[in-house]
C-alpha positions in Angstrom: 0.0 -0.4 0.0 1.3 3.5 -0.7 2.0 5.3 2.6 4.1 8.1 0.9 3.4 11.6 -1.3 6.7 9.9 -3.3 5.2 6.7 -4.2 2.0 8.1 -5.8 3.9 10.0 -8.7 1.7 8.1 -11.0 -1.1 8.5 -9.6 -1.2 11.9 -10.1 0.2 12.1 -13.3 -2.6 9.5 -13.9 -5.2 12.1 -12.3 -4.4 15.1 -14.4 -4.6 12.8 -17.2 -7.3 10.8 -17.0 -8.9 11.7 -13.4 -11.1 9.0 -13.2 -9.3 6.3 -13.9 -7.1 7.9 -10.8 -10.0 8.3 -8.6 -11.6 5.2 -7.7 -7.6 3.9 -6.8 -7.4 6.7 -4.8 -10.7 6.1 -3.0 -9.0 3.4 -2.2 -6.5 5.2 -0.8 -8.9 7.0 1.4 -10.6 4.2 3.0 -7.4 3.5 5.1 -7.4 2.8 8.6 -4.1 3.3 8.1 -4.0 7.5 8.1 -0.4 7.9 6.4 -2.5 6.3 3.3 -5.5 8.2 4.4 -2.8 11.3 3.6 -1.6 10.6 0.7 -5.1 10.4 -0.8 -6.1 14.0 0.2 -2.9 15.1 -0.7 -3.1 13.3 -4.6 -6.1 15.0 -5.4 -5.0 18.0 -3.9 -2.5 18.0 -6.6 -4.5 16.6 -8.9 -7.1 19.7 -8.8 -4.1 22.5 -9.7 -4.6 21.0 -12.4 -8.6 19.3 -12.5 -10.4 21.9 -10.3 -13.9 21.1 -11.8 -12.9 16.8 -12.1 -11.9 16.7 -8.7 -15.5 19.2 -7.1 -17.2 17.3 -8.9 -15.8 13.7 -7.8 -15.3 15.4 -4.4 -19.2 15.8 -4.2 -20.2 12.3 -4.5 -17.5 11.2 -1.8 -19.3 13.4 0.9 -22.2 10.9 0.3 -20.1 8.3 0.8 -20.7 6.2 4.2 -17.3 5.9 5.4 -15.8 8.3 7.2 -12.5 8.8 5.7 -13.9 9.3 2.7 -15.8 12.1 3.4 -12.7 13.4 5.2 -11.0 13.0 1.8 -13.4 15.6 0.1 -12.8 17.9 2.3 -9.2 18.0 2.3 -8.9 17.1 -1.7 -10.3 21.0 -1.9 -7.9 22.1 -0.2 -6.1 23.8 -2.6 -9.3 24.5 -5.0 -9.9 26.2 -1.4 -7.4 28.2 -1.0 -7.5 29.8 -4.6 -11.2 29.9 -5.7 -13.3 29.0 -1.7 -16.6 29.7 -3.6 -15.7 26.3 -5.8 -15.7 24.1 -2.5 -19.1 24.9 -1.5 -20.6 22.4 -2.4 -18.4 20.2 -1.0 -18.6 21.5 2.5 -22.2 22.5 2.6 -22.9 18.6 2.5 -20.8 18.0 5.5 -22.0 21.4 7.6 -23.8 18.7 10.0 -22.0 15.9 10.1 -21.2 14.2 13.4 -18.2 12.4 12.8 -15.4 14.8 14.1 -12.7 13.7 11.5 -15.0 15.0 9.5 -15.5 18.7 11.1 -12.1 19.5 12.3 -11.7 18.6 8.2 -14.5 21.5 7.5 -13.1 23.4 9.2 -9.3 23.6 8.6 -10.7 24.2 5.5 -12.4 26.8 6.3 -9.7 28.1 8.5 -7.5 27.6 5.4 -10.0 29.7 3.1 -10.2 32.9 5.6 -7.1 33.6 5.0 -7.6 34.3 1.2 -11.0 34.7 1.3 -12.2 35.7 4.9 -15.8 37.4 3.8 -17.2 34.4 1.9 -15.7 32.1 5.3 -17.8 35.2 7.6 -20.6 35.3 5.7 -21.0 31.2 5.3 -20.0 31.1 9.2 -23.5 33.2 9.6 -25.5 31.9 7.4 -24.5 27.9 9.2 -25.1 29.5 12.6 -28.5 30.1 11.8 -29.0 26.5 11.4 -28.6 25.6 15.1 -27.0 22.3 14.4 -24.6 21.4 17.0 -22.3 19.8 14.4 -22.5 22.8 11.7 -21.4 25.4 15.5 -18.9 23.6 16.5 -17.2 23.5 12.8 -17.5 27.2 12.9 -16.4 27.5 16.3 -12.8 25.9 15.3 -13.3 27.6 11.1 -13.9 31.8 12.8 -10.5 31.4 14.4 -8.2 33.2 11.6 -11.2 36.3 11.0 -10.5 39.5 12.5 -11.7 39.4 16.7 -15.2 42.0 15.5 -16.8 39.1 13.5 -15.3 35.9 15.5 -17.5 38.1 18.5 -20.1 38.6 16.2 -20.4 34.6 15.1 -20.4 33.2 19.0 -23.4 36.0 19.5 -25.3 34.0 17.0 -24.4 30.5 18.4 -25.0 31.9 21.3 -28.8 33.1 20.9 -31.7 30.6 22.2 
């Protein structure tokens, strides 16, 4: 089994050339019980997304519905690079994950939003405001972790929304 990114160069090359042939192989890595193998899956998707953004996001939309939390987490983590460049493109993926009850998935979604907030803080602020209205404990957990890089006044505004009855 592949445990180092360097061992996955061929998989990344395949993903750039023919994404639909690489995705099932990467998904198999994402299902692994070994966190190192899952990290390789994440990294492959990040690298492929630099050249095939739309294809990766379209596939991650399907993975976000998977019954395996490792695959759902990979749908978020594999979108990291896209979130930095075009955070609006990852919104459909993280929208599917916003109520996920798995901590591993929630941490990933929050991390993607935190990363996106460095480049587009207003998008993350507005999204967290909208999500706060859902009053969902899983979504609220994601929000609290996601807003840590926003300006303090925006953080406070969102936290106030979360505390409302």
